[in-house]
MIPA-797048 format. One record per residue (C-alpha): residue number from 1; residue in one letter; x, y, z. Coordinates in Angstrom, 2 decimals. Last residue first. Layout:
REM MIPA-797048
<NUM A <X Y Z>>
...
END
This chain:
REM MIPA-797048
<284 R <12.23 1.03 11.89>>
<283 P <12.61 -0.93 8.32>>
<282 P <10.05 -3.57 7.07>>
<281 W <12.47 -5.81 6.84>>
<280 D <15.24 -7.03 8.88>>
<279 P <15.32 -10.71 7.47>>
<278 W <15.10 -10.00 3.93>>
<277 L <15.99 -13.10 2.01>>
<276 G <14.05 -15.04 4.55>>
<275 A <11.30 -16.13 1.56>>
<274 L <8.31 -13.95 3.52>>
<273 H <11.11 -11.06 3.91>>
<272 L <11.54 -11.28 -0.01>>
<271 L <7.91 -10.87 -0.59>>
<270 N <7.32 -7.85 1.69>>
<269 C <10.23 -6.53 -0.60>>
<268 A <8.05 -7.25 -3.73>>
<267 L <4.94 -5.83 -2.01>>
<266 V <7.33 -2.75 -1.39>>
<265 A <8.11 -1.97 -5.06>>
<264 T <4.24 -2.46 -5.69>>
<263 T <3.59 0.46 -3.28>>
<262 V <6.42 2.56 -4.61>>
<261 P <4.63 2.61 -7.97>>
<260 G <1.14 3.99 -6.57>>
<259 T <2.83 6.40 -4.19>>
<258 G <3.57 9.06 -6.91>>
<257 G <3.55 8.44 -10.43>>
<256 P <-0.10 9.05 -11.24>>
<255 V <-1.05 11.03 -9.12>>
<254 P <1.38 13.42 -7.81>>
<253 T <2.82 13.22 -4.15>>
<252 L <2.74 16.98 -2.83>>
<251 A <5.12 19.22 -0.65>>
<250 S <5.42 22.91 0.38>>
<249 A <1.65 22.82 -0.24>>
<248 R <-0.49 25.83 -1.21>>
<247 E <0.08 26.22 -5.06>>
<246 R <0.20 22.64 -5.23>>
<245 V <-3.24 22.17 -3.80>>
<244 A <-4.61 23.73 -6.79>>
<243 P <-3.92 20.15 -8.15>>
<242 D <-7.19 18.72 -6.03>>
<241 V <-6.00 16.31 -3.84>>
<240 D <-7.75 12.81 -3.93>>
<239 G <-6.01 11.53 -7.05>>
<238 V <-6.85 11.41 -10.58>>
<237 L <-6.18 8.81 -12.91>>
<236 Q <-7.67 9.66 -16.71>>
<235 G <-10.21 7.88 -18.77>>
<234 D <-12.75 10.49 -18.27>>
<233 I <-12.15 10.24 -14.64>>
<232 V <-10.45 7.38 -13.02>>
<231 S <-10.12 7.42 -9.46>>
<230 V <-7.10 6.44 -7.15>>
<229 G <-6.16 8.02 -4.04>>
<228 F <-2.77 7.56 -1.81>>
<227 D <-2.71 11.13 -1.88>>
<226 V <0.68 12.61 0.16>>
<225 V <0.24 16.49 1.15>>
<224 V <3.17 18.36 3.17>>
<223 A <2.04 21.41 4.77>>
<222 G <3.50 24.78 3.62>>
<221 P <0.27 26.62 4.27>>
<220 K <-2.02 24.49 5.78>>
<219 V <-4.49 22.57 3.71>>
<218 M <-8.33 22.42 3.23>>
<217 D <-8.87 25.72 0.98>>
<216 A <-6.46 24.35 -1.58>>
<215 T <-8.72 21.42 -2.19>>
<214 V <-9.11 18.22 -0.81>>
<213 L <-11.88 15.57 -2.42>>
<212 R <-9.88 15.99 -6.00>>
<211 P <-11.68 12.61 -6.11>>
<210 H <-12.76 10.64 -3.51>>
<209 G <-10.88 7.45 -2.85>>
<208 A <-10.29 8.21 0.63>>
<207 A <-6.77 7.60 1.28>>
<206 T <-5.49 11.25 1.77>>
<205 L <-2.17 11.73 4.06>>
<204 L <-2.01 15.41 5.21>>
<203 I <1.45 16.18 7.13>>
<202 D <1.61 19.28 8.88>>
<201 A <-2.29 18.87 9.72>>
<200 Q <-4.15 21.54 11.29>>
<199 R <-6.32 22.55 7.83>>
<198 T <-7.20 19.12 7.86>>
<197 M <-9.27 19.22 10.63>>
<196 E <-11.23 22.39 10.03>>
<195 A <-11.46 21.16 6.62>>
<194 L <-13.29 17.84 7.80>>
<193 N <-15.84 19.77 9.68>>
<192 P <-17.67 16.89 10.74>>
<191 T <-15.98 13.48 10.47>>
<190 R <-18.58 10.77 9.43>>
<189 S <-16.62 10.09 5.77>>
<188 H <-13.58 9.84 7.70>>
<187 C <-10.54 11.76 9.54>>
<186 I <-7.83 10.14 11.84>>
<185 T <-5.62 12.16 14.05>>
<184 V <-2.09 11.37 14.60>>
<183 T <0.88 12.89 16.56>>
<182 A <3.90 11.55 14.79>>
<181 D <6.28 9.07 16.63>>
<180 A <7.27 6.79 13.78>>
<179 A <5.13 4.39 15.49>>
<178 L <2.41 6.46 15.43>>
<177 L <2.74 6.94 11.71>>
<176 L <2.75 3.24 11.49>>
<175 L <-0.34 3.04 13.30>>
<174 A <-2.08 6.09 11.21>>
<173 L <-0.97 4.11 8.24>>
<172 P <-2.54 0.53 9.03>>
<171 R <-5.96 2.39 9.75>>
<170 G <-6.04 4.25 6.65>>
<169 V <-4.60 2.05 3.61>>
<168 V <-5.75 -1.58 3.84>>
<167 P <-8.15 -1.81 7.09>>
<166 S <-10.20 1.46 5.45>>
<165 R <-10.41 4.15 7.89>>
<164 G <-9.70 7.30 5.60>>
<163 I <-8.40 11.05 5.58>>
<162 V <-5.33 10.79 7.59>>
<161 V <-4.47 13.77 9.60>>
<160 A <-0.28 13.78 10.56>>
<159 H <0.86 16.46 13.84>>
<158 H <4.53 16.24 13.66>>
<157 G <6.72 15.11 16.71>>
<156 A <8.26 12.42 14.54>>
<155 I <7.16 12.88 10.71>>
<154 E <10.38 14.71 9.36>>
<153 I <10.56 14.72 5.79>>
<152 G <14.10 14.55 4.24>>
<151 Y <12.71 12.94 0.42>>
<150 H <13.40 9.18 1.22>>
<149 R <11.32 9.05 4.46>>
<148 L <8.81 10.61 3.14>>
<147 L <8.59 7.81 0.12>>
<146 L <9.12 5.53 2.67>>
<145 L <6.16 6.72 4.93>>
<144 G <4.05 6.34 1.70>>
<143 G <5.29 2.74 0.81>>
<142 L <4.43 1.57 4.24>>
<141 P <1.05 2.91 3.86>>
<140 T <0.64 1.30 0.12>>
<139 S <2.39 -2.23 1.13>>
<138 P <0.84 -3.20 4.32>>
<137 A <3.08 -3.77 7.27>>
<136 I <5.23 -7.70 7.25>>
<135 D <6.17 -8.30 10.40>>
<134 P <4.85 -5.21 12.12>>
<133 Q <6.05 -4.53 15.99>>
<132 G <4.33 -1.49 17.05>>
<131 L <1.46 -3.70 19.05>>
<130 A <-1.14 -2.48 16.16>>
<129 L <1.51 -4.16 13.20>>
<128 R <1.40 -7.41 15.16>>
<127 G <-2.11 -7.22 15.36>>
<126 Q <-2.73 -6.67 11.65>>
<125 Q <-0.29 -9.29 11.51>>
<124 A <-2.02 -12.17 12.96>>
<123 F <-5.40 -10.87 11.70>>
<122 S <-4.10 -11.47 8.10>>
<121 V <-4.14 -8.07 6.11>>
<120 G <-0.49 -7.69 6.23>>
<119 D <0.36 -7.61 2.51>>
<118 V <2.51 -10.79 1.59>>
<117 D <0.61 -13.22 3.81>>
<116 K <2.66 -16.38 3.51>>
<115 E <3.70 -16.74 7.09>>
<114 P <0.29 -15.19 8.37>>
<113 P <-1.76 -18.05 6.66>>
<112 I <-4.72 -16.48 4.55>>
<111 L <-7.97 -17.65 6.46>>
<110 N <-9.33 -15.21 9.15>>
<109 A <-8.29 -11.91 7.43>>
<108 L <-9.26 -13.36 4.13>>
<107 L <-12.66 -14.18 5.52>>
<106 L <-12.90 -10.63 6.94>>
<105 R <-14.77 -9.27 3.58>>
<104 P <-16.98 -11.54 3.40>>
<103 I <-16.78 -13.60 -0.16>>
<102 S <-20.32 -14.13 -1.87>>
<101 R <-19.62 -10.38 -3.49>>
<100 P <-16.41 -11.36 -5.66>>
<99 L <-13.49 -9.86 -3.87>>
<98 P <-12.87 -5.91 -4.33>>
<97 Q <-9.91 -6.00 -3.60>>
<96 L <-6.75 -7.76 -4.56>>
<95 A <-5.88 -11.30 -2.96>>
<94 L <-2.02 -11.76 -2.30>>
<93 I <-0.41 -14.84 -1.09>>
<92 G <3.17 -15.02 -0.72>>
<91 T <5.94 -17.85 -0.85>>
<90 I <3.96 -20.18 -2.95>>
<89 S <6.31 -23.38 -3.94>>
<88 A <5.40 -25.10 -0.81>>
<87 D <1.87 -25.18 -1.63>>
<86 D <-0.26 -25.74 1.51>>
<85 G <-1.27 -21.97 1.45>>
<84 L <-2.24 -22.25 -2.09>>
<83 Q <-4.59 -25.01 -1.27>>
<82 K <-5.67 -23.51 1.53>>
<81 V <-6.43 -20.71 -0.91>>
<80 L <-8.32 -22.04 -3.14>>
<79 R <-10.61 -24.15 -0.67>>
<78 V <-11.81 -21.38 0.94>>
<77 F <-12.53 -19.60 -2.00>>
<76 E <-14.35 -21.91 -3.37>>
<75 A <-16.50 -22.68 -0.33>>
<74 E <-16.99 -18.63 -0.22>>
<73 S <-18.33 -19.07 -3.95>>
<72 A <-17.25 -17.59 -7.34>>
<71 T <-19.61 -15.68 -9.03>>
<70 E <-17.67 -12.79 -9.92>>
<69 E <-15.01 -14.90 -11.04>>
<68 L <-11.38 -15.10 -9.40>>
<67 W <-9.01 -15.38 -11.96>>
<66 I <-5.77 -16.68 -10.26>>
<65 A <-1.95 -15.04 -11.70>>
<64 R <0.71 -16.86 -10.34>>
<63 I <3.71 -14.57 -10.36>>
<62 N <7.52 -15.29 -10.30>>
<61 L <10.11 -12.59 -9.48>>
<60 N <12.39 -11.91 -12.28>>
<59 L <12.81 -8.11 -10.92>>
<58 K <11.29 -6.83 -14.28>>
<57 T <8.82 -9.54 -14.56>>
<56 F <7.88 -8.42 -10.86>>
<55 Q <7.55 -4.86 -11.80>>
<54 K <5.28 -5.30 -14.87>>
<53 R <3.43 -8.29 -13.20>>
<52 I <2.74 -5.93 -10.29>>
<51 A <1.31 -2.85 -12.59>>
<50 K <-0.80 -5.99 -14.44>>
<49 A <-2.55 -6.87 -11.32>>
<48 Y <-3.10 -3.00 -10.79>>
<47 A <-5.22 -2.82 -13.92>>
<46 R <-6.95 -6.24 -13.14>>
<45 A <-7.87 -4.87 -9.47>>
<44 S <-9.07 -1.18 -11.57>>
<43 P <-11.05 -3.61 -14.07>>
<42 D <-12.95 -5.54 -10.87>>
<41 E <-12.81 -8.89 -12.34>>
<40 P <-11.20 -10.64 -9.30>>
<39 V <-7.18 -11.52 -9.14>>
<38 L <-5.66 -13.67 -6.75>>
<37 L <-2.08 -13.28 -7.17>>
<36 A <0.03 -16.04 -5.95>>
<35 L <3.44 -14.28 -5.62>>
<34 T <6.43 -16.80 -6.05>>
<33 P <10.39 -16.53 -4.79>>
<32 R <12.70 -17.67 -7.12>>
<31 P <13.52 -21.39 -6.77>>
<30 A <17.29 -21.93 -6.38>>
<29 D <18.99 -23.64 -9.38>>
<28 P <21.42 -20.12 -9.91>>
<27 S <22.36 -20.29 -6.31>>
<26 L <20.32 -17.21 -4.30>>
<25 T <22.31 -14.28 -3.58>>
<24 A <21.69 -12.50 -6.22>>
<23 L <18.30 -12.10 -4.89>>
<22 R <19.44 -9.96 -2.34>>
<21 T <21.13 -7.38 -4.50>>
<20 E <18.39 -7.24 -7.36>>
<19 I <16.22 -6.49 -4.22>>
<18 E <18.39 -3.55 -2.69>>
<17 R <18.66 -2.31 -6.33>>
<16 H <15.05 -2.21 -6.57>>
<15 L <13.83 -0.54 -3.57>>
<14 D <16.25 2.19 -4.72>>
<13 E <14.98 2.39 -8.24>>
<12 V <11.49 2.44 -6.52>>
<11 V <12.27 5.37 -4.07>>
<10 P <13.72 7.20 -7.38>>
<9 A <10.51 6.56 -8.88>>
<8 G <8.19 7.51 -6.41>>
<7 T <7.75 11.18 -7.27>>
<6 L <7.57 13.91 -4.79>>
<5 L <6.57 16.91 -6.21>>
<4 R <8.04 19.87 -4.51>>
<3 A <4.72 22.95 -3.97>>
<2 P <4.64 25.27 -6.09>>
<1 M <5.93 28.93 -5.08>>
END
């Protein structure tokens, strides 16, 4: 029997309803939570910015988009982030990847104020996550876990294998899975015998950004497969998981329509938390 498709749409609907309920507590003249969105020239980043704007506009959340030229200097970037950090009208700051070449990757983690860090990239927020006490969790991995929770897929006591170790998805995903009482294995580009590791997974989560990396023979029969990968081939979005996996897994997130929409909805939830409208977010 083909795998059950774990689509993101019903999860997004649930989150949107809760967001709208919390926004309704604001007085009519109160300022709306506002996201400062730093967008580089990269096409994938601009596509993601478009998706964020679409959801945020639907929710009546404000976005201040700022375009980052590829020629932007490190000093210009530092001034911009500090200016946004000091701006009382800005609730949260998100810098999409990849940043211009002149900007060191770790600069943002050191620069962004934790109280305006809407995607958990600052050293302070990453440290809280590592200690199992997240204040803001990165939206993509948290969205994946919320999707599993929505469909009643048990995490505690199961073996979760994560493909990918980036600080944006793979590493925080592993920490969130540990907090949910999974046994976690992290694989990456230097892992020998990758298929041997993935065939042990009760839940296989891939964030490698390598199209169709995971083939059917790499999946244990009946496993749950969560695909965070997004690549473009011949103008079509594809994930890290080959379509043939659907005949072997028990459940699978599609690409597109799986984890992606949930990521953007969780970003909005994070923004409401920073605005003080959702104190008990993220869910434990």
